[in-house]
Every structure is written in C-alpha cells, then in structure tokens.
N, C-alpha and C positions, 0 to 999 in steps of 0.2 A: 410546525403550526399550520393548520388548514382552515379555511373560512368556508362555512356551510350557510345555507339558508336563503330564502328570497323575501323581499319586503317590498312589495309593490305601492307604488303613489307615494313614496315618502316625500314630504315638503321641504322646499328650499325658502327660506324666509327672504323677505326684500333686501337684506343685506348680503345675500348670496351664501348663507350657511345653510348646511345640511348637518341634521343630528344624525349620527351613526347609530344603528341599532345597538344595544347594549351586549347581545352576545357576539357580535362581531367587532365590537370595541374593545372589549377585553384582550382579544387575542391580536390586536395592534400594540399593545405593549410588547417592545423588543425585550428578548430575553436578556440581552446584554444592556438592558437600560436606557438604550437610546429613544427619546421619543420622536425622533423625526421620521416622519412618513411621507410618501411620494405620491403625486398623483401624476399618472402618463397619460399623453392623449393616445389613442388606440385607432380609432375610426370615427366618422360623422356619428356625433352623438354618444359615443362612448368613452369613459375614461376609466383607468385603472388604479386602485389605491393598494400600494404595498409598502412593506417594511425596510429599515435601512439594511436590515440582513439579507433580505431578498435582491436588494440592489446590488450589494455585494457579492452575492453568488452569481448574479447576472453578468457582472463586469469580469469577474473571474472568468467565466465562459466564453464572453468576448474575448478575453485577453488571450486565452488559449487558442483562439482561431486564427486563421490567416487572414492577413490585411485588415487588422484591426483598427487601424487609425479612422477609417471612415464608418465603421460598424459602431465604434464607441461615439463618434460624433453624432451619428443619426439617432443612436441610443439616448446619450445626454440631452439633446435638443428637444426631445418629447417629455422631460421630466420637469416637475413643477414641486420644489420642497414646499410641502404645508405641515400643518401641527393642529391637535385637536384643543379646544379651550376647555375650560374646566367643567364646562356641562356637556361635552362630548361633542361638540361642533366642529364641523371641519368648514372653513371658509374657502370656498371655490375663488380661485383669482380672477379679476375683472375680465382679463384677457380669455379664459376659458368659458367664463358665462356668456361673452359674446360670441364665440366661435364655435363651442362644444356643447357646452350646457344649456341650451335653451331651455326656457318654460320654466315651470315652478315645481313640478314633480318629476321624480326620478325613482327606477327600480333599482335597488341596492340587491346586489347578488353575490355571495359568498361563493366564490369559485376556484377553492383549491388555495394556492400560494398567494392569491389577490382578491381583492374586491372589485367587482364589476358595477359601475354606474352607467346605466342606460338611460338616457334622456329620450329615446324613441319610445315614447309611452302609446303611442297609436298603433304599433305593429303587432300582430296577431301572434299568440302564443307558438303555435306549431312552426311558423316562420322565422320566428326569433330564434327558437332551438336550434334549426337547421343552418340560419345565418351565424350562429355563434359556433357550432360545431365547424362549419366550413372554415371559419376565421381561425380556430384552435388547429384546423388541418395545415392549412396556409402558413402559420407560424412554425409548426413543427417542420414543415419542408424548407423553409427559410433557415430554420436552426441547424438543420441536417446539412444544408448547402455549405454552410460555413464551418463544419466539421465540428460542432458541438461535442 
C-alpha cells in the first residue's frame, strides 16, 4: 500500500484533531485488520503517520542489523500510538502539539509507505522538496550503515 497526494493547509481544530483526507484514510486501514496507527517524530515541524504492518517491517529490519538494542530504543522512543475517530480525525498528542505540531495548519503529504505531516507551512515549495529529498537520502545512508 502506498500513500499519494498532497493536501495543503489542512486545519487542526482547537482540540488538536486533524481530519485525514479520505483518499489517505482508506489506505490507513491495515490489511490485517489492526486499526492501530503510529505517529513518529522525524524532524522539527515534521511527523510521519504509518500503520502497524509498516512498524513490524521496520522492526524486523532493525532486528536483522548489528547492535540492535540502541537502534530499537531510538526507534521506539519516537513513536506515539494513535487511532482515527469515527469521523476520520487523528488526535495529535498534547506533547507533540507543544513541541512539533505548532500552529493550526499542516501540509498532509502521501509519501509512499507513510504520510508526512509538515507543520512548516511558510517553507517555499522548492526548498521544501530539496530538504525532503536530502532527509530521505540521509535516512537511506543511515539504513545502509546498519546493514539493512
């Protein structure tokens, strides 16, 4: 399952709830029936949303690497289990609202295996695209370094 599309300026209500666009929401339903999804802190102003099956896949890759204890600890500490309510809204935990998810608007981006929430709404498009590619490159280099 892959997430596609970009939805600019999605509103976060005063209670910290974000309505996930319908086209992305449908793909958040895990094929194995597990409704659990996860928010992961990635960088300043950026969160990722992904499914239980993606979590299991990532953990298997980390388990296969050398020196897994520290890697798993670092991975798990950035995770926040969440779920969607009956109206397709995701409640962003208060800790994340205070530290990462500042403001009341977010760009919601389908980014393949996860959904990216970008709270840096004042970043220009070209800089944003380059910064994102740079981060993906860095992540790939880190994964190669631990023999994924």
